[in-house]
C-alpha positions as CSV (number, residue, x, y, z in Angstrom):
1,M,80.7,-65.9,-71.4
2,K,82.9,-63.9,-69.1
3,F,81.2,-60.7,-70.4
4,K,77.8,-62.2,-69.6
5,K,78.9,-63.2,-66.1
6,S,80.3,-59.8,-65.5
7,L,77.0,-58.2,-66.5
8,M,75.1,-60.6,-64.2
9,A,77.4,-59.8,-61.3
10,A,77.0,-56.1,-62.0
11,A,73.2,-56.6,-62.1
12,I,73.2,-58.5,-58.8
13,F,75.5,-55.9,-57.2
14,A,73.2,-53.1,-58.4
15,M,70.1,-54.9,-57.0
16,G,71.9,-55.4,-53.7
17,M,72.8,-51.7,-53.6
18,A,69.2,-50.8,-54.5
19,S,68.0,-53.0,-51.6
20,V,70.4,-51.3,-49.2
21,S,69.2,-47.9,-50.4
22,A,65.6,-48.9,-50.0
23,Q,66.3,-50.1,-46.5
24,A,68.1,-46.9,-45.6
25,A,65.0,-44.9,-46.9
26,D,62.6,-46.9,-44.7
27,P,61.0,-44.4,-42.3
28,V,61.5,-44.5,-38.5
29,R,58.1,-45.7,-37.2
30,V,56.9,-44.5,-33.9
31,G,53.8,-45.9,-32.2
32,L,52.0,-43.1,-30.4
33,V,49.8,-44.8,-27.7
34,V,47.2,-42.7,-26.1
35,K,44.9,-43.3,-23.1
36,S,41.8,-43.5,-25.3
37,L,40.7,-42.8,-28.9
38,G,38.2,-40.1,-29.6
39,N,39.7,-37.8,-27.0
40,G,40.2,-34.2,-28.3
41,F,43.4,-33.7,-26.2
42,F,45.0,-36.8,-27.7
43,E,43.8,-36.0,-31.2
44,A,45.5,-32.6,-30.9
45,A,48.6,-34.4,-29.7
46,R,48.4,-36.7,-32.7
47,D,48.3,-33.7,-35.0
48,G,51.5,-32.4,-33.3
49,A,53.2,-35.7,-33.8
50,M,52.3,-35.8,-37.4
51,E,53.7,-32.3,-37.8
52,A,57.0,-33.5,-36.3
53,A,57.1,-36.5,-38.6
54,K,56.6,-34.3,-41.6
55,E,59.4,-32.0,-40.4
56,I,61.7,-35.0,-39.8
57,G,60.9,-36.3,-43.3
58,N,62.0,-39.9,-42.6
59,A,59.5,-40.7,-39.9
60,E,56.0,-42.2,-39.6
61,V,53.4,-41.9,-36.7
62,I,51.2,-44.9,-35.9
63,Y,48.4,-43.4,-33.8
64,T,46.8,-46.0,-31.6
65,G,45.1,-46.7,-28.3
66,P,42.1,-48.4,-26.7
67,T,38.5,-47.2,-27.0
68,S,38.2,-46.9,-23.2
69,T,40.8,-45.9,-20.6
70,T,42.1,-49.3,-19.6
71,A,45.6,-50.8,-19.2
72,E,44.4,-53.9,-20.9
73,G,43.5,-52.0,-24.0
74,Q,46.8,-50.3,-24.1
75,I,48.7,-53.6,-23.7
76,E,46.8,-54.9,-26.8
77,S,47.9,-51.8,-28.7
78,I,51.5,-52.2,-27.6
79,N,51.5,-55.9,-28.5
80,S,50.3,-54.9,-32.0
81,L,53.0,-52.3,-32.4
82,M,55.6,-54.9,-31.3
83,A,54.3,-57.3,-34.0
84,Q,54.7,-54.5,-36.5
85,R,58.3,-54.0,-35.4
86,V,58.1,-50.3,-34.8
87,D,61.3,-48.5,-33.9
88,A,59.9,-46.6,-30.9
89,I,56.8,-46.4,-28.7
90,A,55.6,-43.2,-27.0
91,V,52.9,-43.9,-24.5
92,S,50.6,-41.9,-22.2
93,A,49.8,-44.6,-19.6
94,N,46.5,-45.5,-18.0
95,D,48.4,-47.5,-15.4
96,P,52.2,-47.1,-14.6
97,D,52.8,-50.6,-13.3
98,A,50.5,-52.7,-15.5
99,L,52.2,-51.5,-18.6
100,A,55.7,-52.1,-17.3
101,P,56.2,-55.8,-18.3
102,I,55.1,-55.3,-21.9
103,L,57.2,-52.1,-22.3
104,K,60.2,-53.9,-20.8
105,R,59.8,-56.6,-23.4
106,A,59.6,-54.0,-26.1
107,M,62.9,-52.5,-24.9
108,D,64.5,-55.9,-24.8
109,R,63.7,-56.2,-28.5
110,G,65.5,-52.9,-29.2
111,I,62.4,-50.7,-29.4
112,K,63.0,-47.2,-27.8
113,V,60.3,-46.5,-25.3
114,I,59.3,-43.2,-23.8
115,S,56.3,-42.1,-21.8
116,W,54.6,-38.7,-22.1
117,D,51.8,-36.9,-20.4
118,S,51.2,-39.8,-18.0
119,G,54.2,-41.9,-17.0
120,V,55.1,-45.5,-16.5
121,A,57.6,-47.2,-14.1
122,D,61.1,-45.7,-14.5
123,D,62.6,-49.0,-15.6
124,A,60.0,-49.4,-18.3
125,R,61.0,-46.4,-20.4
126,I,64.0,-44.3,-21.3
127,V,62.6,-40.9,-20.4
128,H,59.3,-39.4,-19.4
129,L,58.0,-36.1,-20.8
130,N,55.8,-34.2,-18.4
131,P,53.6,-31.6,-20.1
132,S,54.7,-29.1,-17.4
133,S,56.1,-29.2,-13.9
134,N,53.9,-31.3,-11.6
135,P,54.1,-28.8,-8.7
136,L,53.2,-25.9,-11.0
137,I,50.2,-27.8,-12.4
138,G,48.9,-28.7,-8.9
139,A,49.4,-25.1,-7.6
140,M,47.7,-23.7,-10.7
141,C,44.6,-25.9,-10.2
142,I,44.2,-24.7,-6.6
143,K,44.9,-21.1,-7.5
144,L,42.1,-21.2,-10.2
145,A,39.8,-22.8,-7.7
146,A,40.5,-20.1,-5.1
147,D,40.1,-17.3,-7.7
148,V,36.6,-18.5,-8.7
149,A,35.6,-19.2,-5.1
150,G,36.5,-15.6,-4.1
151,D,37.3,-14.4,-0.6
152,A,34.3,-16.2,0.9
153,G,35.7,-19.5,-0.4
154,G,33.8,-22.7,0.1
155,E,33.7,-26.4,-0.4
156,M,35.8,-27.9,-3.3
157,A,35.7,-31.4,-4.9
158,I,38.1,-33.0,-7.4
159,L,36.8,-35.0,-10.4
160,S,39.7,-37.1,-11.7
161,A,40.2,-39.6,-14.4
162,T,41.1,-43.2,-13.3
163,P,42.3,-44.0,-9.8
164,T,45.5,-45.4,-11.4
165,S,46.2,-42.6,-13.7
166,T,49.8,-41.5,-13.0
167,N,49.6,-37.9,-13.8
168,Q,46.2,-37.3,-12.2
169,N,47.4,-38.8,-8.9
170,I,50.6,-36.7,-8.9
171,W,48.7,-33.5,-9.7
172,I,46.1,-34.3,-6.9
173,D,49.0,-34.8,-4.4
174,E,50.5,-31.5,-5.5
175,M,47.1,-29.8,-5.0
176,K,46.9,-31.1,-1.5
177,K,50.4,-29.8,-0.7
178,V,49.4,-26.2,-1.5
179,L,45.8,-26.4,-0.2
180,P,46.8,-25.3,3.3
181,E,47.8,-22.0,1.8
182,Y,44.2,-21.4,0.9
183,S,42.3,-21.6,4.1
184,Q,39.1,-20.5,2.4
185,L,38.9,-23.7,0.4
186,K,37.8,-27.0,2.0
187,L,38.3,-30.3,0.0
188,V,35.3,-32.5,0.6
189,D,35.7,-35.3,-1.9
190,T,37.7,-36.8,-4.8
191,V,35.8,-38.9,-7.4
192,Y,36.7,-40.6,-10.6
193,G,35.0,-40.4,-14.0
194,D,37.5,-42.8,-15.7
195,D,38.0,-40.2,-18.5
196,L,34.5,-41.2,-19.8
197,A,32.1,-38.4,-20.5
198,D,29.0,-40.2,-19.2
199,K,30.6,-41.4,-16.0
200,S,32.2,-38.1,-15.3
201,Y,28.8,-36.4,-15.8
202,R,27.1,-38.8,-13.4
203,E,29.9,-38.3,-10.8
204,T,29.4,-34.6,-11.0
205,V,25.6,-34.8,-10.6
206,A,26.2,-37.0,-7.5
207,L,28.6,-34.4,-6.1
208,L,26.1,-31.7,-6.5
209,K,23.4,-33.7,-4.7
210,K,25.7,-34.9,-1.9
211,Y,27.2,-31.5,-1.2
212,P,24.6,-28.7,-1.5
213,D,27.1,-26.1,-0.5
214,L,29.7,-27.1,-3.0
215,K,31.4,-24.1,-4.6
216,V,34.1,-25.5,-7.0
217,I,34.8,-28.6,-8.9
218,V,38.4,-29.1,-10.1
219,A,38.8,-31.5,-13.0
220,P,42.4,-32.0,-14.1
221,T,41.2,-34.0,-17.1
222,S,40.0,-32.6,-20.5
223,V,37.1,-35.1,-20.5
224,G,36.0,-34.6,-16.9
225,I,36.0,-30.8,-17.0
226,V,33.7,-30.7,-20.0
227,A,31.3,-33.2,-18.5
228,A,31.3,-31.4,-15.1
229,A,30.6,-28.1,-16.8
230,Q,27.7,-29.6,-18.7
231,A,26.3,-31.2,-15.5
232,V,26.5,-27.9,-13.6
233,E,24.5,-26.2,-16.4
234,D,21.9,-29.0,-16.7
235,Q,21.4,-29.0,-12.9
236,G,20.8,-25.2,-12.9
237,K,23.8,-24.5,-10.7
238,V,25.5,-21.9,-12.9
239,G,26.7,-19.1,-10.6
240,D,26.5,-21.3,-7.5
241,V,29.1,-23.9,-8.6
242,F,32.1,-23.3,-10.8
243,V,34.2,-25.8,-12.7
244,T,37.9,-25.4,-13.4
245,G,41.0,-27.5,-14.0
246,L,42.6,-28.6,-17.2
247,G,40.9,-28.6,-20.6
248,L,40.9,-27.6,-24.3
249,P,39.8,-24.2,-25.4
250,S,37.8,-25.6,-28.3
251,E,35.8,-27.8,-25.9
252,L,35.3,-25.2,-23.2
253,A,34.6,-21.9,-25.0
254,G,30.9,-22.5,-24.9
255,H,31.0,-23.3,-21.2
256,V,33.0,-20.1,-20.5
257,D,30.2,-18.3,-22.4
258,A,27.6,-20.1,-20.3
259,G,29.3,-19.2,-17.0
260,S,29.9,-22.6,-15.6
261,V,33.6,-22.2,-16.3
262,K,35.4,-18.9,-15.5
263,S,38.9,-19.9,-16.2
264,F,41.0,-23.1,-16.8
265,A,44.5,-24.0,-17.8
266,I,46.3,-26.3,-20.2
267,W,49.5,-26.6,-22.1
268,N,49.3,-26.9,-25.9
269,P,48.7,-30.6,-26.7
270,I,49.9,-30.0,-30.2
271,D,53.3,-29.1,-28.8
272,L,53.2,-32.0,-26.4
273,G,52.6,-34.6,-29.2
274,Y,55.2,-32.8,-31.4
275,S,57.8,-33.0,-28.5
276,A,57.0,-36.6,-27.8
277,M,57.5,-37.6,-31.4
278,M,60.7,-35.6,-31.7
279,I,62.1,-37.2,-28.6
280,A,61.2,-40.7,-29.6
281,Y,62.8,-40.2,-33.0
282,Q,66.0,-38.7,-31.6
283,L,66.4,-41.7,-29.3
284,T,66.3,-44.0,-32.4
285,Q,69.3,-42.1,-33.7
286,N,71.5,-42.0,-30.6
287,D,71.3,-42.9,-26.9
288,E,71.9,-39.4,-25.5
289,H,69.0,-38.6,-23.2
290,M,70.1,-36.0,-20.8
291,S,69.3,-33.2,-23.3
292,I,67.2,-34.0,-26.4
293,K,66.6,-31.6,-29.3
294,A,62.9,-31.3,-29.9
295,G,62.7,-29.2,-33.1
296,R,60.9,-25.9,-32.6
297,M,60.5,-26.6,-28.9
298,G,64.2,-26.4,-28.4
299,A,66.3,-28.8,-26.3
300,I,64.5,-30.5,-23.4
301,S,66.5,-31.5,-20.4
302,F,66.0,-34.6,-18.3
303,D,67.1,-35.4,-14.8
304,K,68.9,-38.5,-13.5
305,D,65.6,-40.3,-13.4
306,G,64.8,-39.5,-17.0
307,N,62.1,-36.9,-16.2
308,G,61.7,-33.7,-18.2
309,A,59.1,-30.9,-18.5
310,M,57.9,-29.2,-21.6
311,S,56.4,-25.8,-20.5
312,D,54.3,-24.1,-17.8
313,P,50.5,-24.3,-17.9
314,F,48.6,-21.4,-19.5
315,V,45.4,-19.8,-18.3
316,Y,42.4,-19.4,-20.5
317,D,39.3,-17.3,-19.8
318,A,36.7,-15.1,-21.5
319,S,39.4,-12.7,-22.8
320,N,41.3,-15.3,-24.9
321,V,39.5,-18.6,-25.0
322,H,37.8,-18.0,-28.4
323,K,41.1,-17.1,-30.0
324,F,42.7,-20.4,-29.0
325,A,39.5,-22.4,-29.6
326,D,40.2,-22.0,-33.3
327,I,43.6,-23.6,-32.8
328,F,42.9,-26.6,-30.5
């Protein structure tokens, strides 16, 4: 009888150890919340996050977001992730303040929260990963506009995403700071396409009709820049109006060929998603967040407010766009 009891105790102990081992092997689950699904920029970021998860080995990406660029849709996605008891949430926010309460609740439950690309209120995340330096992005957009406008210059308009989009508003502010250095450019309007292709297209057509002397449209959004380029082509304004800003080579190569876009800039969204995933994972392992190792991207430093930058924006034009279009 004692022998049987010993065997039973050994079996129970073995089962307990197996359970502990299984728990230890559970992957770290990170919810990657994007502004909207079906957006090429964020799909490329998703691929980068998946690459990071594979490299880590014990991590899983849950890619999610709303079908349209609303804070309400993102709140639903975050609620779902909380119900799934994820270990971390990495969000590119549609509204910095509207998401704050739900993200604070997530942190209260022990979920590590970071923002990337488009930030949230400082107290609603641990760190924020900017894709580049905000001043450099703003300055680059105006430089590109000045380059295509030439010495004669002309009127310029900005086609943004949503009025509450954190990164868009910061970049527009940075554009306005450097604009006085380019006296040949005159900013006549700022409009919002809500990161929806059809609305961005309509806003561009309206700009072309309202400002017959318009020379440049700057769209610091991958959805808006494509819609604006298409509108310029459809309205027969190629050569008269040029579109620039931030976009994906794969989506803009044809518009570069058509002449509506001469040059544009973007960081690599694959690297951005990769970095966001690496940072979120590292925060589940320890609380150090002044300098965080991000795999092949190296260590990313964060300031006292938790803000860090990945890399400088890169310019694409006819000389290189097709090479990169095969990548992202």
